[in-house]
C-alpha positions in Angstrom: -120.8 -126.2 35.4 -119.6 -129.2 32.8 -120.2 -129.1 29.8 -122.5 -132.3 30.1 -125.2 -130.8 32.4 -125.5 -128.6 30.4 -126.9 -130.4 27.5 -130.5 -131.5 27.6 -131.0 -135.1 28.9 -131.3 -137.0 25.4 -128.5 -135.6 23.7 -126.4 -137.4 27.4 -128.8 -140.6 25.9 -127.9 -140.8 22.6 -124.2 -140.3 23.5 -123.6 -142.6 25.7 -125.7 -145.5 23.6 -123.8 -144.2 20.8 -120.7 -144.4 23.0 -121.7 -148.3 23.9 -122.5 -149.1 19.7 -118.7 -147.7 19.3 -117.1 -149.7 21.8 -119.1 -152.8 21.1 -117.8 -152.3 17.7 -113.6 -151.7 18.4 -114.0 -154.9 20.5 -115.2 -156.7 18.1 -113.2 -155.0 15.1 -109.6 -156.1 17.7 -111.0 -159.7 18.5 -111.8 -160.4 14.8 -108.5 -158.7 13.4 -106.6 -161.2 16.3 -108.4 -164.5 15.5 -107.7 -163.5 11.5 -103.7 -163.0 12.5 -103.8 -165.9 15.0 -105.3 -168.3 12.1 -103.4 -166.3 8.9 -100.5 -167.2 11.5 -101.0 -171.1 11.8 -101.8 -170.8 8.3 -98.8 -170.6 7.1 -96.3 -172.5 9.6 -98.9 -175.2 8.8 -98.0 -174.3 5.1 -94.2 -174.0 5.6 -94.4 -177.4 7.7 -96.1 -178.8 4.3 -93.0 -177.2 1.8 -90.9 -178.9 3.4 -92.5 -182.7 3.8 -93.2 -182.0 -0.1 -89.7 -180.9 -1.3 -88.5 -184.3 0.1 -91.4 -186.1 -1.1 -90.1 -184.8 -4.1 -86.9 -185.7 -3.9 -87.3 -188.9 -2.7 -89.6 -189.6 -5.6 -87.2 -188.8 -8.1 -85.0 -190.8 -6.2 -86.8 -193.7 -6.4 -87.2 -193.0 -10.3 -83.6 -193.4 -11.0 -82.9 -196.2 -8.6 -85.3 -198.1 -10.6 -85.9 -196.2 -13.0 -90.0 -195.8 -12.3 -92.5 -194.3 -10.0 -95.8 -195.1 -9.7 -98.2 -192.3 -11.6 -100.1 -192.3 -8.2 -97.3 -190.7 -6.6 -96.6 -188.1 -9.3 -100.1 -187.1 -9.3 -100.2 -186.9 -5.6 -97.1 -184.6 -5.7 -98.7 -182.3 -8.1 -101.9 -181.9 -6.7 -100.1 -181.0 -3.0 -98.0 -178.6 -4.7 -100.6 -177.1 -6.3 -102.8 -176.4 -3.1 -99.3 -174.9 -1.0 -99.0 -172.7 -3.9 -102.6 -171.8 -4.4 -102.2 -171.3 -0.4 -99.3 -168.5 -1.1 -101.0 -166.8 -3.8 -104.6 -166.8 -2.1 -103.6 -166.6 1.7 -100.5 -165.6 2.3 -100.0 -162.7 -0.4 -102.6 -161.1 0.6 -102.8 -162.0 4.8 -103.3 -158.0 5.1 -106.7 -158.5 3.6 -107.9 -161.0 4.7 -107.1 -159.7 8.6 -108.6 -156.5 7.8 -112.2 -157.9 6.3 -112.5 -160.9 9.4 -111.8 -157.0 11.6 -114.6 -155.5 9.5 -116.7 -158.4 9.8 -116.1 -158.1 13.7 -117.3 -154.2 13.5 -120.4 -154.8 11.7 -121.6 -157.9 14.3 -120.6 -156.4 17.3 -122.4 -153.2 16.3 -125.1 -155.1 14.7 -125.7 -157.0 18.1 -125.1 -153.7 20.4 -128.2 -152.3 18.3 -127.2 -150.0 16.2 -130.1 -148.6 14.2 -131.2 -149.5 11.5 -130.4 -146.1 9.6 -126.8 -145.8 10.6 -126.4 -149.5 9.1 -124.9 -147.7 5.6 -122.6 -146.3 8.0 -120.4 -149.3 8.5 -119.9 -149.5 4.8 -117.0 -147.1 5.9 -114.3 -149.2 4.1 -115.6 -148.2 0.8 -114.5 -145.4 1.5 -110.8 -146.1 1.6 -111.5 -148.3 -1.3 -112.6 -145.9 -3.4 -109.5 -143.5 -2.7 -107.4 -146.3 -4.1 -109.1 -146.7 -6.8 -108.6 -143.1 -7.4 -104.9 -142.7 -6.6 -104.8 -146.0 -9.5 -103.1 -148.5 -6.9 -103.9 -152.1 -6.7 -106.7 -153.0 -4.4 -104.8 -156.2 -2.8 -101.9 -154.0 -2.4 -102.2 -150.5 -1.9 -98.7 -148.4 -1.8 -96.8 -151.8 -1.3 -98.9 -153.4 1.8 -102.1 -155.7 2.2 -101.9 -154.9 5.6 -102.8 -151.4 5.8 -106.2 -152.4 5.2 -106.7 -153.4 8.9 -105.8 -149.2 9.3 -108.2 -148.3 6.7 -111.3 -150.5 8.8 -110.1 -150.0 12.8 -108.9 -146.3 12.4 -112.8 -144.9 12.3 -113.5 -146.7 14.5 -110.7 -146.1 17.0 -111.4 -142.3 15.9 -115.0 -142.3 16.4 -114.0 -144.2 20.0 -111.9 -140.9 20.5 -114.7 -138.5 19.9 -117.3 -140.3 22.0 -115.2 -140.5 24.9 -114.8 -137.9 27.1 -111.2 -138.0 27.4 -109.1 -138.3 31.0 -108.4 -134.6 31.4 -111.8 -132.7 30.5 -113.1 -135.1 33.5 -110.5 -134.0 35.8 -111.0 -130.2 34.8 -114.8 -130.5 35.6 -116.0 -129.8 38.9 
């Protein structure tokens, strides 16, 4: 007699429904994480290319200034604006890449759980990353870069979902042991 046959039918149904929701949440979180990671890498590559172009343009403007004695003001304003955008992107996006990717992963978990039909009473459980935020704050660490890496937030978002998935799904060893 296996463990599953000893359980009432309603428990098996609830467990199957929970497993379906958790499986969808895990897939949604993974999709959100991968898409955000690809966007982060693309933004970094684009910014790197723009950085090289701005260095060349700045050197060219300085050469024209030395050669002719003046450069139109709009060129300096354009260069200053472009440099500001590149530096802001570096400070906001590249320095906090793990945070942005984790937020996208968490949104993927929430959207997938909602689409899979999570119960209304269980919706507050989707705020589980706040536990990690509290732990980081209590440890006196920086929220943007806890313990030296913003990429730890991805583990804080996807880890509990993978753990719940492992708990709900019966392991292969239990399946092969039951008759």
